[in-house]
C-alpha positions, -999 to 999 in steps of 0.1 A, spaced: -3 -189 477 -32 -208 460 -67 -205 474 -86 -238 472 -123 -240 481 -142 -270 494 -179 -272 485 -193 -271 521 -228 -285 516 -221 -320 528 -193 -345 532 -157 -344 545 -153 -306 544 -131 -302 575 -108 -330 564 -102 -314 530 -96 -280 546 -71 -295 570 -52 -312 541 -52 -279 520 -37 -260 549 -11 -287 555 3 -282 520 6 -244 524 -25 -234 505 -54 -214 518 -86 -234 523 -121 -218 520 -154 -235 529 -177 -226 499 -214 -222 505 -222 -193 482 -217 -187 444 -198 -154 449 -171 -172 469 -159 -189 437 -144 -157 423 -116 -157 449 -105 -194 442 -78 -210 421 -94 -244 425 -125 -262 440 -129 -296 457 -162 -314 455 -160 -338 484 -175 -371 491 -210 -373 504 -243 -382 488 -243 -370 451 -281 -367 448 -283 -345 480 -253 -325 469 -268 -319 435 -301 -307 450 -283 -283 474 -261 -270 446 -292 -262 425 -310 -247 455 -281 -223 463 -273 -214 427 -240 -233 427 -246 -258 399 -242 -235 369 -217 -213 388 -194 -243 392 -197 -252 355 -188 -216 346 -159 -217 371 -145 -248 355 -150 -236 320 -130 -204 328 -100 -226 333 -101 -231 371 -94 -265 386 -120 -289 401 -111 -320 422 -140 -344 427 -137 -371 453 -162 -400 455 -196 -382 452 -176 -354 436 -165 -378 409 -202 -386 402 -211 -349 400 -183 -340 376 -190 -369 351 -206 -366 317 -231 -393 326 -241 -417 354 -247 -453 342 -284 -462 345 -294 -427 356 -308 -396 340 -296 -374 369 -280 -341 357 -243 -338 361 -218 -309 358 -202 -326 327 -167 -314 336 -149 -346 326 -158 -369 298 -166 -400 319 -194 -423 326 -196 -434 362 -212 -463 381 -226 -450 414 -219 -473 444 -199 -494 420 -180 -513 447 -211 -520 468 -228 -506 498 -215 -491 531 -206 -526 544 -185 -532 514 -162 -502 521 -125 -510 520 -90 -496 519 -64 -505 492 -28 -496 484 -28 -483 448 -3 -470 423 -13 -436 409 2 -423 376 21 -391 383 26 -398 420 61 -406 431 70 -427 461 52 -456 479 18 -468 470 -11 -446 478 -35 -457 506 -70 -453 491 -102 -454 513 -133 -465 494 -167 -458 510 -197 -467 489 -174 -458 461 -183 -452 425 -160 -461 396 -155 -448 360 -169 -473 335 -160 -453 303 -138 -424 294 -134 -401 264 -102 -397 244 -91 -366 263 -93 -383 297 -61 -397 313 -66 -427 335 -44 -424 366 -54 -455 386 -75 -487 384 -85 -516 405 -97 -548 388 -100 -530 355 -122 -504 371 -109 -468 367 -107 -451 401 -87 -419 393 -86 -398 362 -80 -363 349 -89 -341 320 -74 -307 318 -76 -291 352 -103 -315 364 -91 -344 386 -114 -371 400 -110 -400 424 -134 -427 435 -118 -428 469 -112 -403 498 -76 -391 498 -85 -366 525 -89 -394 550 -54 -408 548 -30 -379 556 -13 -385 523 -14 -352 504 2 -362 472 -30 -362 451 -39 -328 465 -5 -316 456 -9 -330 421 -41 -310 418 -27 -278 431 4 -280 409 -18 -280 378 -35 -247 387 
């Protein structure tokens, strides 16, 4: 059984933990660096990326997560997690984890009132279209050669992976569709 952590500083932690348990994996709410040692993978949930970055720094999780990923462990960033894992943020000097060779646009689809849901096709996901929930969502504006684009809307990349790092601009934990989580876990 795989053990998947969810960074529990802010965001949809309980929804991710419920999804992890529903696919037969063990879910762990991560608040301390030493918890990473027991994990096969880590989810960086949605929330507010600036706040999450500050809390990660405060609790010595920032560099520990970088080391965790560099050791070959998987990281799945959703929404704010996508921003945190990027190489760079368009128009910002904010520090990122640099786990995936992407440049992201924060709040790329607009503010809270511009939130929406869309049915999308995701490369590597069989079956019907995936219901994607976008809440103040970012998007990926540029990718490096090693990045595989998995989904786009209006020529804006909204899901990608590089090695064992998977990112989405949307919130798969809010739909009950666990296929992206299963794709993440299958690569661990």
